[in-house]
N, C-alpha and C positions, 0 to 999 in steps of 0.2 A: 665631575662630569661622568655621565653614563653614555653608553652606546647601545643601540638596539637596531635590529634589522626592520626596515619599513617595507612592508609588502607592496604598498602603492608605488613607491619609488624603486623597489627592487634593489635597495642598497642600504648600507649602514648609515645611521644618523647619530651624530653626537649631540647630546642634550646638555645645555649649560644651565646652571642654577644661579640664583642671585649671588653676585660676588665673583662669578667665573667668567672666563672668556675662552674662545678657541679660534685658531687660525688654520686655514687649509687651502689647498688648491684643487681638491677633488672630493672631500668629504662633506656631506650636507650637515649644517649646524642648525640647531633648533632651540627654542626656548618658549616659555609661557610668561606672559606679562599682565600685570594689573596696573598699579601706579608706577611700577618700575619702568625703566627705559632700556631698550636694546639699541645700540648703535652698530650698524654694519658698515665696515670700511672695505672698499674694493678697488683693485687696480685692474682695469680692463686690459691694459697692456700686458700685465704679468699673469692674468687669469688667476689671481690670488687675493684672498681677503680674510676677514674674520668678523666675529660678533662678540659683544660683551653684554652683560646684564647687570645693571646697578640699581640700588634701592633709593639712594639719597645723593644729593649733589656733593656733600662733604660731611665729615664727622661732627661738625659743630664745635663750639668752644668748650663744651663740658666732657668731651670724649678724648681719650688717649688713642691716637690712631695706631700706635705700636701694639696695643692690646686688642685690636680688632682684625677682622678679615677685611683688609683695606680695599679689596676689589669690589666690595659692595657700595663704595662711594664713587660717584662719577669722576671726581678729580683724579683718582687713582686708576679707575677702570679704563679711562680713556688713554692714559699713559701706558698702561699694561698692553692694551690692544694695539696701539700704534707701534710700540717697541717690538711686540711680538711679530707684527707683519714686517717691519723694517729688517729684522734679523734674517729674513728669508730673501733679502736682496731687492725688495720692492722700494722704489723711491717715494718719499712722502708726497712729492708734487704730483704723483700719478694717482693718488687716492681720491675717491669720491665717497660720500656718506649717504646713508639712508637711516632715518630715525623712526622708531616704533615705540608705542606704549604711552605712559603717562595718563592712563584713563582714570576717571573718577569711579571708585569702586564702592564707596560707602554712602548709603542713602539715609541711614538713621542718624538721629541727633547725637548719639553716643560717640560717633566718629567725627564730629565736626572739626576737632583740632587737627585731623589728618587729611581733611578734604582737599587741601592745596598741595599736597606732596607731589602729585602727578604734574601739576603746572610748574612747580619749582624744578622738577627733573627735566621737563621739556625746555624751560628757559636756560638751564645750565647747559644741556647738550647743544643747543643752538648757538649759545654764546661761545662755548668752548671751540666748536668747529669753526666758527667765524674767526676767532682769534688765531687759530692754527692754519687759517686759509685753506681749509678742506671744504670744497663745495658740497652742499646738500642737494642731491638730485631727486630725492623722493622722501616722503614722510607719511605716516599714518599715526597720528598722535591725538591725545586728548579724548574727549567724548566720554561715554559711559561703557563699562564692561571691559573684558579682557581680550587678549589676542594670543594666538599661537603663531610663531614665525618659523619658517624654514628658509634657510639661505643656501643657495647653490653656487659655490665659489668658482666653478668652471666658467660660468657666464654671467654671474652677478644677479641672477634671477631670485626673486623673493616669492614665496607662497605664504599668504597671510590668511589665517582663519579667525574670524571674530567669534569670541566665546560668549554664549548667552548665560551660562551658569556662573554668574558673578559670585554667588555665595561660596562655591567650591574654591574659587581663586582667592577670595578673602581668607578662607581658612588656610590655604597653602601659604600665603604670605605671612599671616599672623603666626602660624606654627614655625615657619622658618626663622622669623624674627625672635621668637621665644627661644629656639634652639641656639641661636647666636648669643643671646644674653646669658644662657646657661654656660656656654663655652667660655665667655668672658669672665664669668664669676669664678670659674675654675682656673683660670690664668689670663642717465640713463635708466630709466626707471622700468624695471621688469617686475611689477608687483601684481600678483594674481590673488584676488580676495575671494574666499569662499565662506559662506555662513553654514551653521548647523542645519 
């Protein structure tokens, strides 16, 4: 996680990367998405919430989850986020969800084996939230291109920016995935959309 001062908001923003999550009652949380998913959980009663960012629904059969950054998988990212919020006294029954991402990022034939990752991520997030009885109050999912999300936990507001530079986001996700592989080898809807 990184923090920077956002001049437009005149406040600090916490930026989460794939595999990370953050919870807060007053600090803006942000992330960039392509095929990945960000789930925002929020309690209007407590004015508290959080956001995660995951790359895949689960590690699959051929991966040892103990040797990975487990937060990049939806099954773990959701549990980490829920538990992180509940530790601050929020009741699970007070939570509502907003889902973002799962976009189709690759148009060339070389990436055809990856073209359904976004859809699988969307399906996982929706099924998980339904099984946990957490209502989904808003979503901006699927389609083409990336998204930049800002979550304001004091009122549950979302500011969403659709990204037109798909190539840049592809490079970001591919480079992040390569860095993870190297590491393994070594061991109420308030959504405001704005376009470029």
